[in-house]
TIVO-2410 file (N, C-alpha, C; in nm, 3 decimals):
# residues 97
REC num residu      c1      c2      c3 atome chaine
REC   1      M  -4.637  -1.537   0.161     N      A
REC   1      M  -4.669  -1.639   0.132    CA      A
REC   1      M  -4.628  -1.757  -0.009     C      A
REC   2      R  -4.650  -1.638  -0.129     N      A
REC   2      R  -4.668  -1.658  -0.252    CA      A
REC   2      R  -4.514  -1.619  -0.279     C      A
REC   3      T  -4.450  -1.539  -0.217     N      A
REC   3      T  -4.307  -1.527  -0.185    CA      A
REC   3      T  -4.240  -1.597  -0.197     C      A
REC   4      L  -4.263  -1.724  -0.042     N      A
REC   4      L  -4.180  -1.853  -0.006    CA      A
REC   4      L  -4.239  -1.925  -0.100     C      A
REC   5      E  -4.344  -1.932  -0.154     N      A
REC   5      E  -4.380  -2.039  -0.264    CA      A
REC   5      E  -4.269  -2.056  -0.361     C      A
REC   6      K  -4.251  -1.954  -0.424     N      A
REC   6      K  -4.212  -1.914  -0.539    CA      A
REC   6      K  -4.010  -1.940  -0.550     C      A
REC   7      I  -3.991  -1.926  -0.392     N      A
REC   7      I  -3.867  -1.918  -0.372    CA      A
REC   7      I  -3.809  -2.064  -0.351     C      A
REC   8      T  -3.878  -2.143  -0.275     N      A
REC   8      T  -3.894  -2.298  -0.248    CA      A
REC   8      T  -3.967  -2.398  -0.390     C      A
REC   9      G  -3.955  -2.334  -0.501     N      A
REC   9      G  -4.031  -2.370  -0.631    CA      A
REC   9      G  -3.887  -2.355  -0.738     C      A
REC  10      G  -3.753  -2.302  -0.666     N      A
REC  10      G  -3.675  -2.284  -0.757    CA      A
REC  10      G  -3.599  -2.154  -0.764     C      A
REC  11      T  -3.673  -2.014  -0.798     N      A
REC  11      T  -3.635  -1.939  -0.843    CA      A
REC  11      T  -3.557  -1.827  -0.769     C      A
REC  12      S  -3.527  -1.706  -0.787     N      A
REC  12      S  -3.420  -1.643  -0.701    CA      A
REC  12      S  -3.484  -1.548  -0.619     C      A
REC  13      I  -3.424  -1.511  -0.510     N      A
REC  13      I  -3.498  -1.452  -0.399    CA      A
REC  13      I  -3.502  -1.328  -0.432     C      A
REC  14      S  -3.485  -1.238  -0.541     N      A
REC  14      S  -3.508  -1.167  -0.585    CA      A
REC  14      S  -3.595  -1.105  -0.670     C      A
REC  15      E  -3.659  -1.210  -0.745     N      A
REC  15      E  -3.749  -1.219  -0.865    CA      A
REC  15      E  -3.897  -1.205  -0.746     C      A
REC  16      P  -3.884  -1.287  -0.673     N      A
REC  16      P  -4.027  -1.285  -0.599    CA      A
REC  16      P  -4.057  -1.121  -0.524     C      A
REC  17      L  -4.000  -1.125  -0.425     N      A
REC  17      L  -3.946  -0.990  -0.353    CA      A
REC  17      L  -3.952  -0.869  -0.460     C      A
REC  18      K  -3.960  -0.847  -0.558     N      A
REC  18      K  -3.991  -0.724  -0.695    CA      A
REC  18      K  -4.075  -0.739  -0.685     C      A
REC  19      D  -4.219  -0.872  -0.702     N      A
REC  19      D  -4.356  -0.841  -0.761    CA      A
REC  19      D  -4.401  -0.814  -0.600     C      A
REC  20      T  -4.378  -0.812  -0.507     N      A
REC  20      T  -4.454  -0.775  -0.385    CA      A
REC  20      T  -4.433  -0.634  -0.324     C      A
REC  21      Q  -4.311  -0.594  -0.405     N      A
REC  21      Q  -4.301  -0.433  -0.426    CA      A
REC  21      Q  -4.303  -0.395  -0.276     C      A
REC  22      V  -4.247  -0.464  -0.134     N      A
REC  22      V  -4.252  -0.423  -0.007    CA      A
REC  22      V  -4.141  -0.353  -0.023     C      A
REC  23      F  -3.990  -0.370  -0.044     N      A
REC  23      F  -3.867  -0.380  -0.040    CA      A
REC  23      F  -3.801  -0.250  -0.137     C      A
REC  24      P  -3.731  -0.146  -0.092     N      A
REC  24      P  -3.710  -0.064  -0.220    CA      A
REC  24      P  -3.578  -0.115  -0.295     C      A
REC  25      P  -3.617  -0.073  -0.440     N      A
REC  25      P  -3.535  -0.093  -0.497    CA      A
REC  25      P  -3.381  -0.184  -0.491     C      A
REC  26      M  -3.353  -0.052  -0.419     N      A
REC  26      M  -3.209  -0.022  -0.396    CA      A
REC  26      M  -3.187  -0.192  -0.283     C      A
REC  27      V  -3.246  -0.230  -0.198     N      A
REC  27      V  -3.237  -0.383  -0.170    CA      A
REC  27      V  -3.227  -0.512  -0.227     C      A
REC  28      I  -3.366  -0.468  -0.345     N      A
REC  28      I  -3.385  -0.603  -0.420    CA      A
REC  28      I  -3.290  -0.598  -0.513     C      A
REC  29      H  -3.236  -0.510  -0.544     N      A
REC  29      H  -3.074  -0.494  -0.639    CA      A
REC  29      H  -2.960  -0.540  -0.553     C      A
REC  30      M  -2.941  -0.493  -0.453     N      A
REC  30      M  -2.834  -0.569  -0.357    CA      A
REC  30      M  -2.875  -0.729  -0.383     C      A
REC  31      I  -2.961  -0.753  -0.337     N      A
REC  31      I  -3.005  -0.925  -0.324    CA      A
REC  31      I  -2.995  -1.004  -0.391     C      A
REC  32      A  -2.983  -0.921  -0.552     N      A
REC  32      A  -2.991  -0.989  -0.688    CA      A
REC  32      A  -2.841  -0.976  -0.688     C      A
REC  33      V  -2.747  -0.865  -0.641     N      A
REC  33      V  -2.595  -0.898  -0.686    CA      A
REC  33      V  -2.520  -0.949  -0.593     C      A
REC  34      G  -2.612  -0.991  -0.481     N      A
REC  34      G  -2.533  -1.063  -0.390    CA      A
REC  34      G  -2.574  -1.256  -0.475     C      A
REC  35      E  -2.699  -1.275  -0.516     N      A
REC  35      E  -2.708  -1.375  -0.560    CA      A
REC  35      E  -2.618  -1.415  -0.631     C      A
REC  36      K  -2.588  -1.323  -0.740     N      A
REC  36      K  -2.509  -1.342  -0.848    CA      A
REC  36      K  -2.359  -1.389  -0.832     C      A
REC  37      T  -2.325  -1.265  -0.739     N      A
REC  37      T  -2.164  -1.320  -0.701    CA      A
REC  37      T  -2.132  -1.434  -0.588     C      A
REC  38      G  -2.258  -1.520  -0.528     N      A
REC  38      G  -2.233  -1.576  -0.446    CA      A
REC  38      G  -2.222  -1.528  -0.302     C      A
REC  39      D  -2.208  -1.401  -0.329     N      A
REC  39      D  -2.237  -1.315  -0.125    CA      A
REC  39      D  -2.330  -1.269  -0.090     C      A
REC  40      L  -2.451  -1.342  -0.084     N      A
REC  40      L  -2.561  -1.294  -0.047    CA      A
REC  40      L  -2.548  -1.199   0.134     C      A
REC  41      S  -2.478  -1.272   0.189     N      A
REC  41      S  -2.489  -1.248   0.327    CA      A
REC  41      S  -2.380  -1.109   0.321     C      A
REC  42      G  -2.251  -1.106   0.276     N      A
REC  42      G  -2.245  -0.938   0.256    CA      A
REC  42      G  -2.299  -0.846   0.193     C      A
REC  43      M  -2.403  -0.881   0.078     N      A
REC  43      M  -2.419  -0.764   0.043    CA      A
REC  43      M  -2.584  -0.750   0.144     C      A
REC  44      L  -2.635  -0.849   0.213     N      A
REC  44      L  -2.746  -0.820   0.325    CA      A
REC  44      L  -2.703  -0.761   0.462     C      A
REC  45      K  -2.611  -0.772   0.457     N      A
REC  45      K  -2.532  -0.741   0.584    CA      A
REC  45      K  -2.513  -0.527   0.553     C      A
REC  46      K  -2.434  -0.547   0.422     N      A
REC  46      K  -2.431  -0.367   0.346    CA      A
REC  46      K  -2.543  -0.303   0.343     C      A
REC  47      V  -2.667  -0.375   0.323     N      A
REC  47      V  -2.821  -0.313   0.345    CA      A
REC  47      V  -2.805  -0.300   0.451     C      A
REC  48      S  -2.804  -0.362   0.614     N      A
REC  48      S  -2.799  -0.338   0.686    CA      A
REC  48      S  -2.760  -0.242   0.739     C      A
REC  49      E  -2.612  -0.234   0.755     N      A
REC  49      E  -2.531  -0.108   0.762    CA      A
REC  49      E  -2.568   0.002   0.721     C      A
REC  50      F  -2.644   0.001   0.562     N      A
REC  50      F  -2.681   0.109   0.500    CA      A
REC  50      F  -2.856   0.139   0.599     C      A
REC  51      Y  -2.912   0.116   0.609     N      A
REC  51      Y  -3.033   0.149   0.676    CA      A
REC  51      Y  -3.004   0.189   0.853     C      A
REC  52      E  -2.909   0.082   0.868     N      A
REC  52      E  -2.876   0.157   1.031    CA      A
REC  52      E  -2.806   0.297   1.030     C      A
REC  53      E  -2.728   0.330   0.904     N      A
REC  53      E  -2.660   0.445   0.951    CA      A
REC  53      E  -2.774   0.584   0.920     C      A
REC  54      E  -2.895   0.555   0.857     N      A
REC  54      E  -3.015   0.590   0.805    CA      A
REC  54      E  -3.038   0.654   0.928     C      A
REC  55      V  -3.108   0.519   0.991     N      A
REC  55      V  -3.157   0.580   1.100    CA      A
REC  55      V  -3.110   0.649   1.200     C      A
REC  56      D  -2.968   0.601   1.271     N      A
REC  56      D  -2.926   0.699   1.347    CA      A
REC  56      D  -2.891   0.849   1.283     C      A
REC  57      A  -2.898   0.892   1.160     N      A
REC  57      A  -2.933   1.013   1.114    CA      A
REC  57      A  -3.081   1.080   1.176     C      A
REC  58      A  -3.180   0.940   1.142     N      A
REC  58      A  -3.286   1.038   1.159    CA      A
REC  58      A  -3.323   1.036   1.335     C      A
REC  59      V  -3.259   0.966   1.388     N      A
REC  59      V  -3.271   0.987   1.601    CA      A
REC  59      V  -3.220   1.078   1.576     C      A
REC  60      D  -3.109   1.124   1.545     N      A
REC  60      D  -3.002   1.262   1.543    CA      A
REC  60      D  -3.080   1.361   1.540     C      A
REC  61      A  -3.132   1.385   1.406     N      A
REC  61      A  -3.218   1.474   1.375    CA      A
REC  61      A  -3.361   1.513   1.439     C      A
REC  62      L  -3.438   1.402   1.524     N      A
REC  62      L  -3.536   1.360   1.565    CA      A
REC  62      L  -3.497   1.484   1.694     C      A
REC  63      T  -3.364   1.411   1.790     N      A
REC  63      T  -3.334   1.438   1.879    CA      A
REC  63      T  -3.337   1.600   1.886     C      A
REC  64      S  -3.227   1.663   1.771     N      A
REC  64      S  -3.212   1.801   1.777    CA      A
REC  64      S  -3.358   1.879   1.776     C      A
REC  65      V  -3.421   1.827   1.735     N      A
REC  65      V  -3.558   1.929   1.684    CA      A
REC  65      V  -3.642   1.897   1.862     C      A
REC  66      I  -3.671   1.791   1.878     N      A
REC  66      I  -3.694   1.733   2.038    CA      A
REC  66      I  -3.635   1.835   2.138     C      A
REC  67      E  -3.532   1.852   2.112     N      A
REC  67      E  -3.460   1.872   2.286    CA      A
REC  67      E  -3.472   2.029   2.280     C      A
REC  68      P  -3.479   2.130   2.195     N      A
REC  68      P  -3.559   2.302   2.213    CA      A
REC  68      P  -3.693   2.275   2.306     C      A
REC  69      I  -3.768   2.172   2.233     N      A
REC  69      I  -3.909   2.173   2.257    CA      A
REC  69      I  -3.930   2.142   2.423     C      A
REC  70      M  -3.826   2.041   2.460     N      A
REC  70      M  -3.837   1.998   2.577    CA      A
REC  70      M  -3.768   2.086   2.703     C      A
REC  71      I  -3.711   2.178   2.679     N      A
REC  71      I  -3.649   2.229   2.778    CA      A
REC  71      I  -3.692   2.358   2.798     C      A
REC  72      C  -3.809   2.406   2.656     N      A
REC  72      C  -3.939   2.537   2.674    CA      A
REC  72      C  -4.022   2.476   2.798     C      A
REC  73      V  -4.051   2.339   2.762     N      A
REC  73      V  -4.171   2.284   2.838    CA      A
REC  73      V  -4.101   2.308   3.008     C      A
REC  74      I  -3.999   2.263   2.991     N      A
REC  74      I  -3.997   2.202   3.176    CA      A
REC  74      I  -3.914   2.353   3.246     C      A
REC  75      G  -3.852   2.457   3.097     N      A
REC  75      G  -3.867   2.632   3.168    CA      A
REC  75      G  -4.026   2.642   3.210     C      A
REC  76      V  -4.125   2.600   3.152     N      A
REC  76      V  -4.295   2.690   3.182    CA      A
REC  76      V  -4.373   2.611   3.303     C      A
REC  77      I  -4.268   2.434   3.305     N      A
REC  77      I  -4.329   2.431   3.425    CA      A
REC  77      I  -4.242   2.454   3.537     C      A
REC  78      V  -4.121   2.485   3.493     N      A
REC  78      V  -4.060   2.540   3.665    CA      A
REC  78      V  -4.101   2.666   3.675     C      A
REC  79      G  -4.137   2.721   3.582     N      A
REC  79      G  -4.200   2.898   3.637    CA      A
REC  79      G  -4.278   2.881   3.658     C      A
REC  80      G  -4.392   2.801   3.631     N      A
REC  80      G  -4.535   2.807   3.707    CA      A
REC  80      G  -4.508   2.756   3.862     C      A
REC  81      I  -4.413   2.694   3.906     N      A
REC  81      I  -4.437   2.613   3.988    CA      A
REC  81      I  -4.372   2.756   4.067     C      A
REC  82      L  -4.251   2.845   4.023     N      A
REC  82      L  -4.232   2.894   4.114    CA      A
REC  82      L  -4.379   3.020   4.145     C      A
REC  83      I  -4.394   3.096   4.021     N      A
REC  83      I  -4.461   3.172   4.015    CA      A
REC  83      I  -4.620   3.111   4.127     C      A
REC  84      S  -4.649   2.980   4.150     N      A
REC  84      S  -4.736   2.931   4.238    CA      A
REC  84      S  -4.689   2.926   4.406     C      A
REC  85      M  -4.570   2.968   4.409     N      A
REC  85      M  -4.487   2.947   4.519    CA      A
REC  85      M  -4.463   3.122   4.563     C      A
REC  86      Y  -4.418   3.193   4.495     N      A
REC  86      Y  -4.420   3.328   4.562    CA      A
REC  86      Y  -4.558   3.397   4.574     C      A
REC  87      M  -4.677   3.379   4.482     N      A
REC  87      M  -4.779   3.429   4.456    CA      A
REC  87      M  -4.840   3.466   4.613     C      A
REC  88      P  -4.893   3.340   4.689     N      A
REC  88      P  -4.935   3.369   4.843    CA      A
REC  88      P  -4.861   3.427   4.923     C      A
REC  89      M  -4.754   3.445   4.872     N      A
REC  89      M  -4.609   3.538   4.953    CA      A
REC  89      M  -4.653   3.670   4.945     C      A
REC  90      F  -4.635   3.694   4.840     N      A
REC  90      F  -4.652   3.830   4.792    CA      A
REC  90      F  -4.820   3.897   4.825     C      A
REC  91      D  -4.864   3.813   4.859     N      A
REC  91      D  -5.062   3.820   4.862    CA      A
REC  91      D  -5.058   3.867   5.044     C      A
REC  92      M  -4.966   3.770   5.132     N      A
REC  92      M  -4.988   3.822   5.244    CA      A
REC  92      M  -4.887   3.903   5.255     C      A
REC  93      V  -4.800   4.000   5.220     N      A
REC  93      V  -4.720   4.088   5.229    CA      A
REC  93      V  -4.753   4.198   5.275     C      A
REC  94      G  -4.852   4.211   5.082     N      A
REC  94      G  -4.962   4.308   5.057    CA      A
REC  94      G  -5.105   4.307   5.223     C      A
REC  95      A  -5.071   4.217   5.244     N      A
REC  95      A  -5.237   4.197   5.360    CA      A
REC  95      A  -5.227   4.287   5.481     C      A
REC  96      L  -5.086   4.269   5.500     N      A
REC  96      L  -5.032   4.307   5.578    CA      A
REC  96      L  -4.960   4.482   5.601     C      A
REC  97      E  -4.980   4.571   5.477     N      A
REC  97      E  -4.963   4.688   5.451    CA      A
REC  97      E  -5.036   4.745   5.488     C      A
***
């Protein structure tokens, strides 16, 4: 709310955002450059593209870690089902002998 009050009071957008320390310094710097050049929307688009690429890289890294774990878990589940199906059969064959 204080940021909104400062912006409506006439200060630039980047100054109150810098005081809140919610956004990374790179974002605040890009907003300041966008305000000075008059292309704030262009700068915000570049910031969004940068963070979108970072999120995509993080998701790819997480997927590459989770994938082998899921394969092992599914293998254990399938193996447990197979053992639970064949053990009674082996017990019945052993009882016949």
